[in-house]
PLY file of the C-alpha trace (Angstrom):
ply
format ascii 1.0
element vertex 315
property float x
property float y
property float z
element edge 314
property int vertex1
property int vertex2
end_header
0.04 0.08 0.00
1.35 3.38 -1.07
-1.01 5.64 0.61
-3.37 5.38 3.76
-5.87 8.09 4.91
-8.72 7.99 7.39
-11.61 9.96 8.49
-15.52 10.75 7.93
-17.05 10.33 4.83
-20.72 11.23 4.66
-23.71 11.06 2.24
-24.06 14.36 0.32
-27.12 15.74 -1.07
-26.76 18.26 -3.79
-29.66 20.39 -4.85
-31.05 20.13 -8.32
-31.80 23.89 -8.24
-30.26 27.01 -6.57
-31.66 28.76 -3.75
-32.67 28.43 -0.20
-33.10 24.74 0.81
-36.78 25.46 1.74
-37.62 26.11 -1.82
-35.43 22.99 -3.29
-37.62 19.71 -3.95
-35.01 17.46 -5.40
-31.49 16.37 -4.55
-28.80 14.13 -6.27
-27.00 11.93 -3.88
-23.20 11.19 -3.78
-20.48 11.09 -0.94
-18.44 13.79 0.62
-15.31 13.56 2.64
-11.78 15.12 2.43
-9.90 11.94 3.21
-11.82 9.56 0.90
-11.77 12.47 -1.63
-7.95 12.21 -1.53
-8.15 8.40 -1.65
-10.24 8.38 -4.86
-8.14 10.81 -6.67
-4.98 8.70 -5.76
-6.64 5.41 -6.77
-7.61 7.10 -10.09
-4.18 8.14 -10.54
-3.07 4.54 -10.36
-1.85 4.36 -6.76
-2.61 1.51 -4.01
-4.60 3.22 -1.77
-6.23 2.34 1.68
-9.10 4.19 3.64
-10.71 3.52 6.88
-13.37 4.75 9.01
-16.41 3.91 11.11
-19.69 3.84 9.40
-23.31 3.05 10.74
-24.88 -0.07 10.10
-27.51 1.36 7.67
-27.97 2.08 3.99
-25.96 5.11 3.92
-23.29 3.48 5.30
-23.37 0.53 2.76
-23.47 3.34 0.10
-20.51 5.21 1.39
-18.47 1.80 1.63
-19.53 0.58 -1.70
-18.75 3.76 -3.71
-15.34 4.25 -2.13
-14.47 0.29 -2.85
-15.77 0.82 -6.45
-13.06 3.45 -6.88
-10.47 0.92 -6.20
-9.78 1.98 -2.86
-9.10 -0.81 -0.17
-12.04 -0.24 2.55
-11.16 -3.75 4.28
-10.38 -1.83 7.64
-13.51 -0.07 7.72
-15.58 -0.58 10.88
-19.42 -0.71 10.94
-21.45 0.08 14.20
-25.19 -0.30 15.11
-24.79 2.19 17.91
-24.44 5.53 15.44
-25.80 6.35 12.09
-23.89 7.38 9.11
-23.38 11.34 8.82
-25.16 13.22 6.06
-24.74 16.70 4.82
-26.74 19.05 2.35
-25.35 21.73 0.06
-27.30 24.96 -0.64
-26.22 26.82 -3.94
-26.52 30.40 -4.98
-25.26 31.66 -8.34
-21.64 32.85 -8.53
-20.99 31.86 -4.87
-19.51 28.77 -2.99
-22.24 26.63 -1.60
-23.38 26.75 2.11
-23.04 23.60 3.75
-25.20 21.91 6.55
-23.88 19.00 8.56
-25.92 16.26 10.37
-22.93 14.47 11.69
-23.24 15.20 15.47
-22.60 11.71 17.29
-22.25 10.14 13.89
-20.63 6.60 13.57
-17.32 8.33 12.42
-17.20 10.33 15.49
-16.99 7.15 17.56
-13.80 6.07 15.87
-11.38 4.75 18.64
-8.00 3.42 18.98
-9.58 0.11 19.58
-10.60 0.10 16.02
-6.88 0.40 14.61
-5.29 -2.37 12.82
-1.68 -1.33 13.55
0.00 -3.91 11.11
-2.17 -2.62 8.37
-1.36 1.04 9.08
2.48 0.13 9.10
2.39 -1.08 5.27
1.76 2.41 4.17
4.45 4.62 2.53
2.71 7.84 3.14
-0.14 8.61 5.85
-2.41 11.37 4.81
-4.21 13.14 7.86
-6.74 16.12 7.61
-7.55 18.26 10.36
-11.10 17.51 10.24
-10.82 14.03 12.02
-9.40 15.58 15.33
-12.63 17.96 15.26
-15.06 14.99 15.29
-14.57 13.86 18.88
-11.99 13.18 21.64
-11.74 9.52 20.62
-11.21 10.49 16.84
-8.53 12.79 17.96
-6.79 10.24 19.74
-6.89 8.08 16.91
-4.99 10.71 14.97
-2.17 10.90 17.33
-1.79 7.23 17.60
-1.73 6.98 13.91
1.19 9.59 14.10
2.77 7.75 16.68
2.71 4.43 14.72
4.00 6.30 11.46
6.88 7.90 13.43
7.84 4.61 14.78
7.80 2.80 11.59
9.36 5.60 9.32
6.12 6.27 7.57
5.82 9.78 5.73
3.15 12.10 7.32
1.21 14.41 5.16
-1.23 16.81 6.48
-3.80 19.00 5.24
-5.14 21.46 8.11
-8.79 21.72 6.39
-9.94 23.94 9.03
-13.81 23.53 9.51
-15.09 26.14 11.87
-18.54 24.75 11.82
-16.94 21.73 13.91
-15.04 23.63 16.46
-13.84 27.07 17.35
-10.40 28.30 16.24
-9.38 28.39 19.76
-9.97 24.69 20.03
-8.49 23.91 16.62
-5.27 25.90 16.54
-3.20 24.28 19.40
-4.32 20.62 18.11
-3.58 21.43 14.45
-0.17 23.08 15.19
0.88 20.02 17.23
-0.02 17.77 14.15
1.84 20.22 11.92
5.06 19.91 14.04
5.00 16.03 13.42
4.15 16.25 9.96
6.73 15.80 7.01
4.43 17.46 4.23
2.01 19.94 4.94
-0.69 21.48 2.54
-2.25 24.53 3.80
-4.31 27.15 2.20
-3.52 30.78 2.61
-6.51 31.39 4.98
-5.61 28.48 6.98
-1.95 29.74 7.28
-3.42 33.02 8.36
-5.50 31.23 11.05
-2.72 29.02 12.40
0.31 31.48 12.03
-1.17 35.07 11.91
0.19 35.85 8.31
-1.41 35.58 4.98
1.96 35.85 3.30
2.72 32.41 1.64
6.56 32.90 1.93
6.25 33.58 5.68
3.73 30.53 6.02
6.09 28.26 4.34
9.14 29.30 6.53
7.35 28.93 9.71
6.13 25.36 8.85
9.86 24.52 7.59
11.08 26.07 11.01
8.72 23.75 12.82
10.26 20.75 11.29
8.07 20.01 8.12
10.20 18.94 5.28
8.03 20.06 2.46
5.49 22.78 2.48
2.83 23.60 -0.42
0.76 26.74 0.13
-2.33 26.53 -2.18
-3.02 29.69 -3.85
-6.23 28.89 -5.66
-6.25 29.71 -9.30
-2.80 31.09 -9.01
-1.43 27.78 -8.36
0.79 27.12 -5.20
4.03 28.15 -3.60
6.29 25.17 -2.83
9.28 24.76 -0.52
11.42 22.16 0.82
14.67 22.56 2.70
16.67 23.22 -0.27
14.62 25.28 -2.67
11.28 27.06 -3.22
8.99 27.57 -6.26
6.09 29.47 -7.36
4.10 26.82 -9.48
1.44 28.51 -11.88
-2.07 27.31 -11.75
-4.17 26.35 -14.73
-6.81 28.78 -15.70
-10.42 27.48 -15.54
-12.68 30.15 -17.23
-15.88 28.93 -15.94
-15.61 26.70 -12.82
-18.63 24.69 -12.00
-17.89 23.48 -8.35
-14.71 24.56 -6.33
-15.53 21.91 -3.56
-12.98 19.11 -3.45
-10.23 21.15 -5.41
-8.01 21.37 -2.39
-8.19 17.44 -1.81
-7.59 17.12 -5.35
-4.42 19.13 -5.05
-3.25 17.05 -2.03
-3.80 13.72 -4.38
-1.91 15.34 -7.23
0.88 16.60 -5.07
1.31 13.26 -3.28
1.37 11.31 -6.52
4.26 13.51 -7.52
6.04 12.53 -4.24
5.20 8.89 -4.73
6.71 9.23 -8.33
9.77 10.57 -6.86
9.52 14.12 -8.62
10.88 17.22 -7.60
8.66 19.79 -5.64
7.94 21.96 -8.81
6.45 19.07 -10.72
4.63 17.89 -7.55
3.05 21.26 -7.68
2.13 21.06 -11.20
0.39 17.62 -10.63
-1.38 19.11 -7.64
-2.54 22.30 -9.80
-3.68 19.85 -12.55
-6.06 17.82 -10.49
-7.20 20.74 -8.29
-8.23 22.63 -11.40
-9.99 19.48 -13.12
-11.85 18.85 -9.96
-13.58 22.29 -10.62
-14.87 21.22 -13.89
-17.78 18.71 -12.74
-20.34 19.20 -9.98
-19.58 17.17 -6.93
-16.93 16.76 -4.60
-14.82 13.82 -6.12
-16.47 13.41 -9.59
-14.21 15.54 -11.37
-10.88 13.87 -10.38
-9.02 12.64 -13.51
-7.49 9.29 -14.38
-3.67 9.68 -15.08
-4.16 9.69 -18.98
-6.57 12.47 -18.45
-4.29 14.56 -16.28
-1.28 14.32 -18.57
-3.35 15.47 -21.36
-4.77 18.23 -19.42
-1.40 19.29 -18.57
-0.17 19.11 -22.00
2.23 16.11 -21.34
0.16 13.78 -23.63
-1.63 14.31 -26.78
-5.41 13.51 -26.34
-7.52 11.82 -28.96
-11.00 13.12 -29.14
-12.21 10.90 -31.99
0 1
1 2
2 3
3 4
4 5
5 6
6 7
7 8
8 9
9 10
10 11
11 12
12 13
13 14
14 15
15 16
16 17
17 18
18 19
19 20
20 21
21 22
22 23
23 24
24 25
25 26
26 27
27 28
28 29
29 30
30 31
31 32
32 33
33 34
34 35
35 36
36 37
37 38
38 39
39 40
40 41
41 42
42 43
43 44
44 45
45 46
46 47
47 48
48 49
49 50
50 51
51 52
52 53
53 54
54 55
55 56
56 57
57 58
58 59
59 60
60 61
61 62
62 63
63 64
64 65
65 66
66 67
67 68
68 69
69 70
70 71
71 72
72 73
73 74
74 75
75 76
76 77
77 78
78 79
79 80
80 81
81 82
82 83
83 84
84 85
85 86
86 87
87 88
88 89
89 90
90 91
91 92
92 93
93 94
94 95
95 96
96 97
97 98
98 99
99 100
100 101
101 102
102 103
103 104
104 105
105 106
106 107
107 108
108 109
109 110
110 111
111 112
112 113
113 114
114 115
115 116
116 117
117 118
118 119
119 120
120 121
121 122
122 123
123 124
124 125
125 126
126 127
127 128
128 129
129 130
130 131
131 132
132 133
133 134
134 135
135 136
136 137
137 138
138 139
139 140
140 141
141 142
142 143
143 144
144 145
145 146
146 147
147 148
148 149
149 150
150 151
151 152
152 153
153 154
154 155
155 156
156 157
157 158
158 159
159 160
160 161
161 162
162 163
163 164
164 165
165 166
166 167
167 168
168 169
169 170
170 171
171 172
172 173
173 174
174 175
175 176
176 177
177 178
178 179
179 180
180 181
181 182
182 183
183 184
184 185
185 186
186 187
187 188
188 189
189 190
190 191
191 192
192 193
193 194
194 195
195 196
196 197
197 198
198 199
199 200
200 201
201 202
202 203
203 204
204 205
205 206
206 207
207 208
208 209
209 210
210 211
211 212
212 213
213 214
214 215
215 216
216 217
217 218
218 219
219 220
220 221
221 222
222 223
223 224
224 225
225 226
226 227
227 228
228 229
229 230
230 231
231 232
232 233
233 234
234 235
235 236
236 237
237 238
238 239
239 240
240 241
241 242
242 243
243 244
244 245
245 246
246 247
247 248
248 249
249 250
250 251
251 252
252 253
253 254
254 255
255 256
256 257
257 258
258 259
259 260
260 261
261 262
262 263
263 264
264 265
265 266
266 267
267 268
268 269
269 270
270 271
271 272
272 273
273 274
274 275
275 276
276 277
277 278
278 279
279 280
280 281
281 282
282 283
283 284
284 285
285 286
286 287
287 288
288 289
289 290
290 291
291 292
292 293
293 294
294 295
295 296
296 297
297 298
298 299
299 300
300 301
301 302
302 303
303 304
304 305
305 306
306 307
307 308
308 309
309 310
310 311
311 312
312 313
313 314
């Protein structure tokens, strides 16, 4: 297994029309979860990926597990419980704006994930473990899982990748900041956005953000700059990597997770930080072409064609 990630994936209801949800009567069902988004994108790029969580013993839990398995991700360590339900979320859309998100995940099955659910030998197989800042926000037991997985990774020489993914609907910044900074200090790769850097470090300057994370002990920092691309730094070099311009993005949700997957794919291929940034920018840009959290992630041939590294055949 090359990459392992874990965390909550919910059933996502996308409205068929824009406007307040009280006037919406039809929804399309899919799944949403930062960790499984990354896993799905990496699997489509040809990597061996595992994802685990805790799901309810309900139809929504079966749907989540079957969908992620269908993308080629190993879900053999997913736990199922009859004591809690699978979480759900609804999006609310207004033209030209990012969607509002309404969570129904309090006391969900994933929030019951605990250290006792971990398969330690399974975790030790991974080359990279990818963690998001959403999982420690779910509950104290889920937070304990995060730190136990980090401990196992450190003991086993596994690379730790971290996306802060701050969700202030789940916890306050005062609660989140010390926990996320503690995880950052133990991470090898960190993938913050500008707003996350500002919340955690008090600056919106990408160079300062990167320098501060490097000073904490991170080996590679990729600061996401949205449509402008990213600023990537390791202990020897730094590069601005230009983004791919999308004239009419359909849905920006999931683009950051796509960036993480593309960047980590580059790491696994042994590419330099600039090429990793290009891969990240490419997957992130393609994610915005399709409505849905993970539906737009490309397969490797599609990504290489989009990036101009391979000639596409239309007919």
